[in-house]
N, C-alpha and C positions, 0 to 999 in steps of 0.2 A: 369597584368601579364608582367613581364619583358622578353624582347627578349634575348635569349641565343646566345652568340657569335658563338657557334658551329652550329647553324642553319642559320647563315647568308650566303646569296649569294650576288652577285654583285648588283642585283636589290634592295635587302633589304638595302645594304650598301649605295646605292645612295639615297634611301628614307630617311635613317637616316641623311645623309648629308644635304638634303633639309629641313628636319625637324629642324636640328640644325641651318641652316641659318634663317629659319622662327623665331626660338627662338631669335636669335641675332637681327633680324630686328624688332622684336616686342618692343624693347626698344631702344630709340634714342641713349642713352649713349653706350650701348653694340655695336650697329651698328657702331657708329662713331669710337669707339676704334678699332673694327675689321678692318674697312676700312683704318684707319690710320696706323695700324701695318702691314697690308698685302700689302698696296699700291694699292689696288683695287679702282678704281674710281666708284662713284655711277652710272654713265652712262654705265659702263661695265657690271653691274650685270645681266641684262636681257639676254644679249648675252652670258654671261659666265656661268650662273647658272647650266647648264646641262653638263658642261665640267668636266672631271676628275681633272683638275688642280684647278678649283674653289672649287669643292667639297672636294678635298684633303686639300686645304687651310683652309676651314671651320673646318674640323675635326682636323687638325693640331693645329689650333688656340684654339679649345676647350681643346685639350690634354695638352696644355701649361699652362692652368689656371685651377687648380684642383677645386676650388670653383665653377667656371663657369661650368665645366664638370659635377660636381655632381648636380648642380641645374638643368641643362638641362636634365640629365639622370633621375632625379626624376620626373620632369614634363612630360617627354616623356615616362616614365616607361620602360627605356632601361637600361640594365646592363652597368655600366660605363666601364667595361672591353671590351665591344663590340665596343666601339668607335675606339680603336686601330686596332681591327680586320677589322672593316669597312674601315678604312683608308688604310690598306694594300690591301684590295680587290679593292679599287678604284684606288689607285696609283700604285699598283704592287710592292711597296717597303715595306720591313720589317721595323717594328718600331725600 
């Protein structure tokens, strides 16, 4: 069952961001590209993973690559439109 964006709260949005990062980290190429494009150092991940900035960067990264967004959404059974809403909840910025 896919999560509806209308039922998202900040905790759920943070969970989605962490799931998205786990999806990226599960594949060395995906993780390497994410780190390269965001400028985040591998050593920063543990300290930063629970911050709004890091979680926002993960979701922003997904939103910029439709094929990656759709692949993650399918694997996680999340409505792709929910990613933008989750990003807004985490960062406080409208898409």
